[in-house]
C-alpha positions as CSV (number, residue, x, y, z in Angstrom):
1,M,0.0,0.0,0.0
2,N,1.3,3.4,-0.9
3,T,1.7,6.0,1.8
4,P,1.7,9.8,1.4
5,V,4.6,10.0,4.0
6,R,8.0,9.8,2.4
7,T,11.0,8.6,4.5
8,Q,14.7,8.3,4.2
9,W,17.9,8.3,6.2
10,V,19.9,11.5,6.1
11,G,23.4,12.4,7.3
12,L,23.8,15.1,10.1
13,A,27.6,14.6,10.4
14,P,30.1,11.9,9.3
15,G,28.7,8.7,10.9
16,F,25.8,10.5,12.5
17,D,22.5,9.7,10.7
18,A,18.8,10.5,11.3
19,Y,15.5,9.1,10.0
20,L,13.5,11.7,8.2
21,A,9.8,11.5,7.6
22,L,8.1,14.1,5.4
23,P,4.3,14.9,5.7
24,P,1.9,14.5,2.8
25,A,2.3,18.2,1.9
26,G,6.0,17.8,1.7
27,R,6.6,20.6,4.2
28,G,5.6,21.8,7.6
29,P,6.9,22.6,11.1
30,G,9.8,20.5,12.3
31,L,9.7,17.9,15.1
32,V,12.9,16.2,16.4
33,L,11.9,12.8,17.7
34,F,14.3,11.3,20.3
35,Q,14.6,7.6,20.6
36,E,14.3,5.2,23.6
37,I,17.3,3.1,24.6
38,F,16.3,0.7,21.9
39,G,17.7,2.8,19.0
40,V,15.8,4.2,16.0
41,N,14.1,0.9,15.7
42,H,10.9,-0.1,14.0
43,H,8.7,1.5,16.7
44,I,10.5,4.9,16.6
45,R,10.4,5.0,12.8
46,T,6.7,4.2,12.8
47,V,6.1,7.0,15.4
48,A,8.1,9.3,13.1
49,E,5.8,8.4,10.2
50,Q,2.7,8.8,12.5
51,Y,3.6,12.4,13.3
52,A,4.6,13.1,9.7
53,G,1.1,12.0,8.8
54,D,-0.1,14.6,11.2
55,G,1.7,17.3,9.2
56,F,5.1,17.6,10.8
57,V,8.6,17.2,9.2
58,V,10.0,14.6,11.6
59,L,13.7,13.9,12.2
60,A,14.8,11.0,14.5
61,P,18.5,11.2,15.2
62,D,20.5,8.1,15.9
63,V,21.9,9.2,19.3
64,F,23.9,5.9,19.8
65,W,25.9,6.5,16.6
66,R,29.2,6.8,18.5
67,Q,28.8,3.3,20.1
68,R,26.7,1.4,17.5
69,A,25.4,3.2,14.5
70,R,21.8,2.5,13.5
71,I,21.4,-0.2,16.1
72,E,17.9,-1.6,16.4
73,L,17.0,-3.4,19.6
74,G,13.9,-5.3,20.7
75,Y,12.4,-5.3,24.2
76,A,13.5,-8.7,25.5
77,D,15.8,-8.6,28.5
78,A,19.1,-9.2,26.5
79,D,18.3,-6.3,24.2
80,R,17.1,-4.1,27.1
81,Q,20.4,-4.7,28.9
82,Q,22.3,-3.8,25.7
83,G,20.3,-0.6,25.4
84,I,21.0,0.3,29.0
85,A,24.7,-0.2,28.4
86,L,24.6,2.0,25.3
87,A,22.7,4.7,27.1
88,N,25.2,4.6,30.1
89,A,28.1,5.0,27.6
90,C,26.7,8.3,26.2
91,Q,28.5,11.4,27.5
92,A,26.4,14.3,28.5
93,V,28.4,16.8,26.4
94,D,28.1,14.6,23.3
95,L,24.3,14.3,23.8
96,L,24.0,18.1,24.1
97,D,26.1,18.5,20.9
98,D,23.9,16.0,19.1
99,I,20.7,17.6,20.3
100,T,21.9,21.0,19.0
101,L,23.0,19.6,15.7
102,A,19.7,17.8,15.1
103,V,17.6,20.9,15.9
104,T,19.8,23.1,13.8
105,T,19.8,20.7,10.9
106,L,16.0,20.3,10.9
107,R,15.6,24.1,11.0
108,E,17.8,24.4,8.0
109,R,15.9,21.9,5.9
110,P,13.9,23.5,3.0
111,E,10.8,21.5,4.0
112,V,10.8,23.4,7.3
113,G,12.0,26.8,6.1
114,T,11.0,29.5,8.5
115,R,8.5,27.4,10.4
116,K,8.8,26.5,14.0
117,V,10.5,23.4,15.5
118,G,9.7,21.2,18.5
119,A,11.0,18.1,20.2
120,L,9.3,14.9,21.4
121,G,10.8,11.8,22.9
122,Y,10.2,8.6,24.9
123,C,11.9,7.4,28.0
124,M,15.6,8.4,27.4
125,G,14.3,10.4,24.5
126,G,11.9,12.2,26.9
127,R,14.9,13.4,28.9
128,L,16.6,14.5,25.6
129,A,13.5,16.5,24.7
130,W,13.7,18.2,28.1
131,L,17.4,19.0,27.4
132,A,16.5,20.4,24.0
133,A,14.0,22.7,25.7
134,T,16.6,23.9,28.1
135,S,19.6,24.2,25.7
136,T,18.2,25.1,22.3
137,A,15.6,27.6,20.9
138,I,12.9,25.1,20.1
139,D,9.3,26.2,20.2
140,A,7.7,23.3,22.2
141,A,8.7,20.1,23.8
142,V,6.8,16.9,24.7
143,P,8.6,14.4,26.9
144,F,6.9,11.0,27.3
145,Y,7.8,9.2,30.6
146,G,11.2,10.9,30.5
147,G,13.4,9.1,32.9
148,G,15.7,11.3,35.0
149,I,14.1,14.7,34.3
150,H,13.5,15.1,38.0
151,N,17.3,15.0,38.5
152,L,17.8,17.8,36.0
153,L,15.4,20.4,37.3
154,D,18.2,22.9,37.9
155,R,17.7,23.5,34.2
156,A,14.1,24.7,34.6
157,A,15.2,28.3,34.8
158,D,16.5,27.9,31.2
159,I,13.1,26.9,29.8
160,R,11.8,29.2,27.1
161,C,9.1,27.2,25.4
162,P,5.9,25.4,26.4
163,L,6.1,21.8,27.5
164,Q,3.7,18.9,27.8
165,F,4.6,15.9,29.9
166,H,3.1,12.4,29.8
167,Y,3.6,10.0,32.7
168,A,2.3,6.5,33.7
169,E,0.7,6.1,37.1
170,R,2.3,2.7,37.7
171,D,5.8,3.6,36.3
172,A,8.3,2.0,38.7
173,Y,11.1,4.0,37.1
174,I,9.4,7.4,37.6
175,P,7.5,7.3,40.9
176,P,4.7,9.8,41.7
177,A,7.1,11.9,43.9
178,A,9.4,12.4,40.8
179,V,6.4,13.6,38.7
180,E,5.4,16.0,41.5
181,Q,8.9,17.4,41.6
182,V,8.6,18.1,37.8
183,R,5.2,19.7,38.3
184,Q,6.4,22.0,41.1
185,A,9.5,23.0,39.3
186,L,7.5,24.2,36.4
187,V,5.0,26.4,38.3
188,G,5.0,29.7,36.4
189,H,6.0,28.1,33.1
190,T,3.6,27.1,30.3
191,A,3.5,23.4,31.1
192,E,1.0,20.6,31.2
193,V,1.5,17.3,33.2
194,H,-0.7,14.4,32.3
195,V,-0.7,11.1,34.3
196,Y,-2.4,8.1,32.8
197,P,-4.2,6.0,35.4
198,G,-3.3,2.3,35.4
199,A,-0.7,2.7,32.7
200,D,2.9,1.6,33.0
201,H,6.3,2.7,31.6
202,G,6.4,2.4,27.8
203,F,2.6,2.6,27.4
204,N,2.9,4.2,24.0
205,C,4.8,1.3,22.4
206,W,2.5,-1.3,20.8
207,E,5.5,-3.7,20.6
208,R,5.9,-3.8,24.4
209,N,3.8,-5.8,26.9
210,T,3.1,-2.6,28.8
211,Y,1.3,-1.1,25.8
212,D,-2.0,0.6,26.8
213,A,-4.0,1.5,23.8
214,R,-6.3,3.9,25.6
215,S,-3.5,5.8,27.2
216,A,-1.5,5.9,24.0
217,A,-4.5,7.3,22.0
218,L,-5.2,9.9,24.6
219,A,-1.5,10.9,24.8
220,H,-1.1,11.1,21.0
221,G,-4.2,13.2,20.7
222,R,-3.0,15.6,23.4
223,A,0.5,15.8,22.0
224,T,-0.7,16.4,18.5
225,A,-3.1,19.2,19.6
226,F,-0.4,20.8,21.7
227,L,2.2,20.7,19.0
228,A,-0.3,22.0,16.4
229,E,-1.1,24.9,18.7
230,H,2.5,25.9,19.3
231,L,4.2,24.9,16.0
232,F,1.8,25.6,13.2
């Protein structure tokens, strides 16, 4: 079946690639999509195509390129442990450089032109979306169950864009106290915090046993509306 969304891998720097998904119109506001610890795998590529179908020019950078370029992992324990090891091997300064390059490259693409650019990410990628909001001039950010954000709240003073957070009620990695820390740190900012009752970490991913279709649908609808409001 033909799809109106066109995709390709593009180079950001020697060895550093990203998955690009173009909307049916061929142009639109930009959205940097940050991966989980499982790489720019089938799920992340499909999410890129999903948001491209919503009208965004989506760029998903391969942030593990220094360790294992274009690695694709599944969700079984061995792959999960490999993903954790890869994430732990990433240096903060390198990640910030890669975030900046991805945002800059997307802004410079002709399909984006003078339009706005946002960031969205899942798990580790949620944390990277937060860092993008604190270190670049993006126009909106949407972290999904971003692990470790509550440990980076000293950066809240650098926020210059609206944010929308999505958390799972039963997430053992991000307890309610951590979500409340994020909520309190963003008082006075344009920020939404949504918690999904009964949902667990990774609820958006239909390839994981924690997938929750209702929560995923609600979150996608909210994220799309939020991004449309702030980027179009």
